[in-house]
N, C-alpha and C positions, 0 to 999 in steps of 0.2 A: 559701165558701172561694176560689172562682175570683176573686170580686171583691176579696178581701183580697190575693191574690197579685198581681193587676193593680195595686192601689194601691201595694204595696211595690215593684214593678218600676219604676213611674213615679217614686217618691221616690228610689230608688237612682240612676236615670238622671239626674235633675236634680242630685243631689249630685255625681256624676262630672263632669257638664258644667260645673257652677259651679267646681269646684276646678281643672279644666284651664284654664279661662279666667282664673282668679285664683290663680296659684300663691302660696303663703305664703312670705314671706321673713322669717325670724326675726331678732330682735335678737341679734347675735353674742355678747352678754354672757349669753345664756340658756344652759341646759344642753343644748339640742338641737344635734345635729350637722347642719350645713348643707352639702349637697353642692355642689361647684363647678359653676357655670353659665357661667363666663367663659372664652371660648375664647382670650383674649389672654394667659392665663397661660403663662409659659415654664418650661422645666425640668421635672422630674418633680413635678407638682403634683396628681396624681390624688387626688381626695377632699379637696383643700384649697381654701378660699375666702377671698379677701381682702375685708375690710370696713374702711372708714375713716369718720371723723367730723370735721367741720370746725367749730371754734368752738362745740362743744356741740350741733350740729345733729343731724339724723337720720342713722342709719347708712346708708351707701351701699356698694354692692358694685362692685368693679372693681380693676384693677391699674394704673390711670393716674389721677393726681389733680393738679390745678393749684391752688396756694395762693399766698398773698402773705406777705412777710416780716411777722412779728408774729402771724400766725394760730396758733391752737392746733389741732394735727393729732393725732388719736388713731387708732391702728391696733388692730383686734380680729379677727384671722383665726380661721377655724374649721377643724377642730373644736375645741371647748372642752376636750376630753379630751386626756390626754397632756401632754407638755412642749414648750415652744417656746424658740427663741433668735432674737435679732435681730442684724443686722450691717449697718452703714453706715459711711461714712468719718468720721462725727461721733460715733458711739456704738455700744455693744454692750449687749445686755440679755438676760436669761433669763426673762422673763415673757411671757405670751401677749399681753396688752394693753400698749401703750406710748403715752405722750403726749409730744409735743415742742412747743416753741415754735419756729415756723419761722424760720430764719435764712437768710442769702443762700447758705450752703453746704449747705442741707438737701436740695437737689435731687439727682437721680440715682436709682440703683436701691437700694431697701431690700430686704434679703433676710430673709425670715421662714422659718426652718427648723423643721419639725415633728420635733423631735429624738427623739420616740418611735418614729419610722419611719425606716428607713435611706434616706438620699439623697432626701428629699422636701422641697421648699421652694417658696415663692412669691417672685416678683420684682415689686415694686411701684415703678412709675416716678413719681417726684415732680418736678413742674416748679414752680419758684419764680419769681414775678414780684415786682417792686417792691423789688429789692435795692438797697442803697446806704447812705448815712449816716443813722443814726437817733439820736434823743435819748430817753433814758430819763426816768422820772419824777424821778430824782435829779439830772438835769442832766448826766450823763456822756455824752459824745459818743463813739460807736463809729465809727471810720473804717477805711479800708483798712489791711491789715497793712503794717507797716514805718514808719508815721508815729509822731509823738510827740504825746500828748494830755495836757491838764492838767485835773484834776478837783479837787473839794474835798479829796480825799485826798492830792494832790500831783502830781508829775510822773512819767509813765510813758514808757517808750521801747521801741523794737523789741528783742525778745529776741535776735535775731541780732547786732544792733549791740552789745548789752551783752556777749554772750559773746566777740565778737571783740575788744572793748576789753581783755579779760583775757589776750590773747595766744593765744587758741584759734583755730587756723587750719584744722583739718580737719573735714570733715562726713562722717558715716556715716548711711546710711538703710537701711531694710529694704524688701524687695519681696515682695508677695504676688501670687499668680496671679489672684485674683478681682478684677474691676474695682470701683472705688469706694473702696477703702481700701488704702493703701500700694501703689498701682499705679503704672505708669510716669508717668501724667499728674500724680499727686500728687507723685511724686519729682522730676519735671522742674521743677515749680513751686518746690519748696524749693531745688533745686540752683541755679535761676536767682537766687533771693533771696540765697543764700549766695555765689554766684559760681563755685563749683566743687563737685565731689563726689569725695572721696578714696576712699571705700569703700562699695560697695553689697552688702548682704547679701541674696542671692536665696534665699528660703525653699523654693521648689519645693513650695508648698502654698497652698490657698485662704486660709489664715490662719496661725496660729502653727505653726512647725516647731521642735521642741526635743527634748531627750533622751527625753521621754516620748511623743512623737507625731511621726511623719513620714508624713503622709497624702498619698497621690497626689492631685493636683488633680482636681476634677470634670471629666469630659470628656477626660481624658488617657488614653493607652494604658495597659494594665496588663501588657503583656508586655515583656520585657527589651529586645528590639530596638527596639520602638516607643518605649519610654521613652528610650533612648539618643538616638534621632533628635530627640525632642521636647525633651530637655534642651538639646541643642546649639542648636536653632532658637530656643527660648525665651530662653536666655541671651543670644543675639545681639539679641533684640528689646527687652531691658530698657534702662533709662536708662543712658547712658554714664557711666563712672566710671574713675578711675585704676586701681582694683583692684576686681575683682568676686569676691565670696565664693561658693563653690559649695556651696549648702546652708547651713543654720544649726544650730549645735550638733549636729553629726552624730556624736555619741558612738557610736551603734550603726548608723551608716549613714544612708541617706535613702531616700525613696520606698518605704516598706515595703509589702508584704514583699519586693518584688523586690530592693531594694538594701540589705536589712538585713545589716549587717556580720557579726553573730554567726552567721548562717545561710547567707548568700550573699556571702562576702567578695570573691570575684573580680568579682561583679556590682556590688557597691558600688564597687570600684575602676574598673570599666568606666563606671559612671555619672559618676564624678568626672572620668574622662578625657573623657567627652562634654561635660561642663561646661567643661573646658579648651579643647576644640575650639570652643566658643561664646564664648570670651574670658575665662573665669574663670581664677583662678590661686591662690586661697587657700582652705584648708579650716579651718573653725572648730569646734573641740572644746571643750566647756565644762569647768569644774573644772580650771583650769590647775595646781592643786596636785596632781592625781592623775597622777603621772608614769607609772604603770603603764598607765592608760587611754590616755594620749597615745602611749606607746610602741607599744601594741597597734594602735591605730587607724592611725597614720601608718606603722607597720610593714606593715600590709596593703597600703597604697597603694604603698609603695616596693617590696615584694616582687612586686607586679604591674606594675612599671615605670611607675608614675604619680608624677611629681615635682611637688610643690606647695609653696607657702608655707604656714607654719603659723600658726594663730590660736588664741587661748584666751580664756576669760572667767573672771573671779574676782570673787566677791561676799562674800568673807570676809576681814576684816582680819587674822585670826590665821594665815592660810595663805600669806602673800606669800612667805616664805622657801621654802616647798615649791614654789610656782610658779616661783621663780627656779631651783630645782633641776631642774625640768622643762626650762627653757630651757637650762641648762648641759649637760644630757644630750643633748638633741635638736638644739639649735641655735637660730637666730634665730626670734623670734615677734612677732606683732602682738597686742596685747591688745584684741580686738574689742569687749569689753564689760567695764566695771568699775562697781561700785556699792558703797555703804556707807550706814549710817544717816545721816540728815541731821544736819549739824553741822560742826564744825571738825576735819577730818581731812586736812589738807593733806599731812602727813607720809606718810600711807597712799598718797596719789596719787603722791607723789614716789618712793616705793619701788617702786610698780608700774611707773612710767615707766622704771625701770631695766631692765625686762624687754623693753620695746619700745614702739613708738608705741601710745598708750593712748587709748581712746575711752570717755568717760563716758556711760552709758546713761540717756537722758531726764532730764537734770539739772534741767530747767525744770518738772518735774512738779507741784509743789505738792499732792501727794496725788492727782493725776488718775488715774482708773481704778484707784484703790486702791493705787497704787505707793508704797512707803514709803521708797525709797532715792533719792529726788530730792534736789536740793541748792538748792532755792529756797523761802524762808520764805513760807508762804501769807499771813502777816499783813503783813510788810513788803514782800513781792514782790521781795526782794533775794536774790542768790545768796550761799551761805555761803562760808566761807574754803576749804572743800574745792575750790571752783572758783576763787575769786578769788586764792587763794595757791597752791593745789596745781597749778593750771593744767594740766589734762589736755591732751594734744596735740590731741584732737578730741572731738566729741560726736555722739551719735545723738539727734536731736530730731524724729523722725518724727511724734510727736503734736502738734507745735507748731501747725499750721494749725487743727486741731480745737479745741485749747485756746483759741486766739485767738477763734474763732467763738463759743465758749462763754462768752467774757467774761473770761478770765484775763488779768492784767496783769503787767508786769515793770518793775523799777526798778533804777537803779544803786545 
């Protein structure tokens, strides 16, 4: 018996020594959960591990990768359980594994959020080398944005030049607080290409802020006094524009729950006032046809001594007259966003323009990101009469750089 115990002890010791010297790294596509061993991960990444694969090679662990234009890059974070979402200036996804063909603008931080857990994400830094002019198998040459290229399909031109040729003079962009997508660098580049920026919509959120969500940005204060100070300083730091919008579609306030209008109306007004101190001047409430909503929201601001310009959005061709009634009751408006089904709806745009300066939202879309109210035919690459004849005063084309990098084309 003593000999048997001695043998078992020796075998167990050898097993422990071997596994400590040779830790197992599992394929991230397996069903095993791999714990993080990478100390370079930033943010709240406890229990999360970044894996990537280049050109179908072996899985590698890390949060920093260098690739070349044209490479195939696959991400496969762990754990494999739960749900994931991805966010980068070029795309968004809701699968754990994603695969991209590396383009010149694929660099920067890729955010992988483990959405099953609150506030846990990975930040993967991608460096791209070898960017420049490339030729595809079909012979199409991809060049820097702003140039005109000729392919077998015909002549393509810069989207901005095309829009301006139809008499559209104003640019609106949206700003998110998280770097890499709709941030100040992104907006400064588009502003430079257009030549000016008429309206900047500051969302005060890491991503979309709208009637259904007004989430405080990660890392921001969560108390009222701290948020007021942050709103002012952040507004001052954003891309310069003729008009800055304080929040986006703030139907029930912003920066919830602190600035939720239905529960904390005076604090909502105080946060808007803080935005004014930072250079903002316009508040955008959606559903311009809902006169009651607009009266209530702007009534909160005025009763708290906060004077702002008013903005609305309208995406319903049957409710223009109701939106006009809102303007007639409350006063002047900017139509910050307008949209309608793709086609010849110039008369709709003309009637909306009677409300105030009107911005068409992402007219160049061609179905990009699943948006169905763009006004650019994906087959001909030409804008519809809604744009060419309706001639909105301005456009929001924040998606344009990402679309260009993805190969979308535009034509007169």
